[in-house]
C-alpha positions in Angstrom: 2.6 9.7 144.2 3.4 7.1 141.6 0.7 4.3 141.4 1.9 0.7 142.4 -0.3 -2.0 141.9 -0.4 -3.8 145.4 -1.3 -7.4 145.5 0.6 -8.8 148.3 0.3 -8.9 152.0 3.3 -6.8 152.7 2.1 -4.2 150.5 -1.2 -4.0 151.7 -1.3 -3.7 155.3 0.8 -2.4 158.5 0.9 -6.0 160.3 1.2 -4.3 163.5 -2.5 -2.7 163.6 -4.0 -6.4 164.1 -3.9 -9.1 166.2 -4.0 -11.2 162.8 -0.4 -9.7 162.5 1.7 -13.0 162.5 -1.1 -14.9 161.1 -0.9 -12.7 158.0 2.7 -13.1 157.6 3.0 -16.7 156.8 0.9 -15.9 153.8 1.5 -14.1 150.5 -1.6 -13.3 148.8 -4.8 -12.1 151.3 -7.4 -14.6 149.6 -4.9 -17.3 151.1 -5.6 -16.0 154.7 -9.6 -16.0 154.5 -9.6 -19.8 155.0 -8.1 -19.9 158.5 -10.0 -16.7 160.2 -12.3 -19.3 162.4 -9.4 -21.2 163.7 -7.2 -17.9 164.2 -10.1 -16.5 166.5 -10.5 -19.6 168.5 -6.4 -19.7 169.0 -6.3 -15.7 169.9 -9.1 -15.5 172.2 -8.1 -17.3 175.3 -4.8 -15.6 175.1 -6.3 -12.1 175.6 -5.6 -10.2 179.0 -8.5 -10.8 181.2 -8.2 -7.4 182.3 -8.9 -5.7 179.4 -11.4 -8.8 177.6 -14.4 -10.4 178.4 -15.7 -13.6 177.1 -19.4 -12.4 176.9 -20.6 -15.6 175.2 -18.5 -19.0 174.4 -16.0 -17.6 171.9 -17.0 -14.3 171.6 -14.5 -11.8 173.3 -15.2 -8.7 173.7 -12.8 -5.4 175.3 -14.2 -4.0 178.2 -13.9 -0.5 177.0 -15.6 -1.7 173.7 -19.4 -0.5 173.6 -21.6 -3.0 171.7 -24.9 -1.3 171.6 -28.2 -3.8 172.6 -29.2 -4.9 169.9 -26.3 -5.7 168.3 -25.7 -9.2 167.7 -22.2 -11.2 168.0 -21.7 -14.6 166.5 -19.3 -16.8 167.5 -16.4 -16.7 166.9 -15.4 -13.1 166.8 -13.3 -10.7 168.8 -14.4 -6.8 169.4 -11.4 -4.3 169.7 -10.5 -2.0 172.2 -12.5 1.3 172.2 -14.3 -0.1 169.1 -18.3 0.4 168.8 -20.8 -2.0 167.6 -24.0 0.0 166.8 -27.5 -0.7 166.5 -28.9 -3.7 164.8 -25.3 -4.8 163.7 -25.2 -8.4 162.7 -21.7 -9.9 163.3 -22.4 -13.5 161.8 -19.3 -14.9 163.4 -15.4 -15.4 162.1 -14.8 -11.7 162.4 -11.4 -10.4 164.1 -12.3 -6.4 164.5 -9.6 -4.3 165.7 -9.2 -1.4 168.3 -10.9 1.9 167.4 -13.3 0.5 164.9 -16.8 1.7 164.3 -19.2 -1.4 163.2 -22.4 0.6 162.5 -25.9 0.4 162.3 -27.3 -2.4 160.3 -24.1 -3.8 158.9 -23.0 -7.2 158.6 -19.7 -8.7 159.0 -18.9 -12.1 158.3 -15.3 -14.0 157.8 -13.6 -10.7 157.9 -10.2 -9.2 159.5 -10.7 -5.3 160.4 -7.3 -3.7 161.0 -7.5 -1.1 163.6 -9.1 2.5 163.2 -11.4 1.3 160.4 -14.8 2.0 159.7 -17.9 0.5 158.3 -20.3 2.7 160.2 -23.8 2.5 158.0 -25.5 -0.2 156.1 -22.7 -1.9 154.8 -22.2 -5.4 154.0 -18.3 -6.9 154.7 -18.0 -10.5 153.9 -15.0 -12.9 153.3 -12.9 -9.6 153.0 -9.7 -8.0 154.9 -10.2 -4.0 155.7 -6.5 -2.7 156.5 -5.3 0.0 158.9 -7.9 3.5 158.7 -9.9 1.8 155.9 -13.0 3.3 155.6 -16.2 2.2 153.7 -19.2 4.8 153.2 -22.7 4.2 154.0 -24.1 1.9 151.7 -21.5 0.4 150.3 -20.7 -3.3 150.1 -18.2 -6.2 149.2 -20.1 -8.6 146.9 -18.3 -12.1 147.4 -19.6 -14.3 145.2 -19.8 -14.6 141.2 -23.3 -14.8 139.9 -22.0 -18.0 137.8 -20.9 -19.4 141.2 -17.3 -20.3 139.8 -14.0 -19.9 141.3 -12.9 -16.1 141.9 -10.0 -14.4 139.7 -8.2 -11.6 140.7 -7.8 -9.4 137.7 -4.4 -7.2 137.4 -1.5 -6.9 135.3 -1.5 -10.4 136.1 -4.6 -12.7 136.5 -4.6 -14.8 139.8 -6.5 -18.1 140.0 -7.6 -18.2 143.8 -9.4 -21.3 144.0 -12.2 -19.9 146.1 -15.3 -19.7 145.0 -16.1 -16.7 148.2 -13.7 -13.6 148.1 -14.9 -10.0 149.0 -12.7 -7.2 148.7 -9.1 -6.2 150.3 -8.9 -2.9 151.2 -5.3 -1.7 151.9 -4.2 0.8 154.7 -6.2 4.3 154.4 -8.7 3.4 151.7 -11.5 5.1 151.1 -14.7 3.8 149.8 -18.0 5.9 148.7 -21.3 5.3 149.7 -23.3 2.4 147.9 -20.1 1.6 145.8 -20.3 -1.9 144.8 -16.7 -4.1 145.1 -16.8 -6.7 143.0 -15.9 -10.4 144.2 -11.9 -10.0 144.6 -11.5 -6.5 144.1 -8.2 -5.3 145.9 -7.8 -1.5 146.6 -4.3 -0.7 146.9 -3.3 1.8 149.8 -4.3 5.2 150.0 -6.5 4.8 146.8 -10.2 6.3 146.6 -13.4 4.8 145.3 -16.1 7.2 144.2 -19.4 7.0 145.5 -22.2 4.8 143.4 -19.4 3.3 141.6 -18.9 -0.3 140.5 -15.2 -1.3 141.1 -13.2 -4.3 140.2 -9.8 -6.2 139.7 -6.9 -4.5 141.3 -7.0 -0.9 141.8 -3.2 0.4 142.1 -2.1 2.1 145.2 -2.9 6.4 145.4 -5.5 6.1 143.1 -9.0 7.3 142.5 -11.7 5.1 140.7 -13.9 8.0 139.3 -16.2 5.7 137.9 -16.8 2.1 136.5 -13.7 1.3 134.7 -12.3 4.8 134.9 -8.8 5.1 137.3 -6.8 7.9 137.4 -3.6 8.6 139.6 -4.2 10.9 142.7 -2.4 14.6 142.0 -2.4 15.3 146.3 
């Protein structure tokens, strides 16, 4: 497959695979949607079917088919989708819209995120100010770094550099992306559909679709 630099929402995600799909359609770039996640969840939550979802505490909606382990913390507002698991010691700080058939694993932390259906953050992950597409997967210990060390606004670096105007952006993972164990995705990293980031790699900027990040700064095209 040819590598394509995917930056726009319509290029990265199958919008039908998230309750946030209609919301996302109003934006061009994914970072534009991050500031509205809180209000989006508060709007969607009361409309969820009561035969399938329960408001377990104020502004925290959990599907009845989901499994939330006793030691997990769910901060408001958040939505946990159907058949999703939130495992031991997960810390959902709030502003988290988690889709169906997802895994939020042990000791993971979520903050201001949209996680599409069938995505997994299964072990010791930090995911903040981020969007994870359909069937995205983060290996154990991989994290989305969401703020620059100098605290300046984040620039998304690609063939064109995008001034986002935002101080906090984690990573944006397109559909069917794979991030290896202990990889670090620097602020404003965008990973195109079907791309892979190797374990322990430090990734930055726009990773084209159908690519492999083999080591820091080394990106090759997938051959299969």
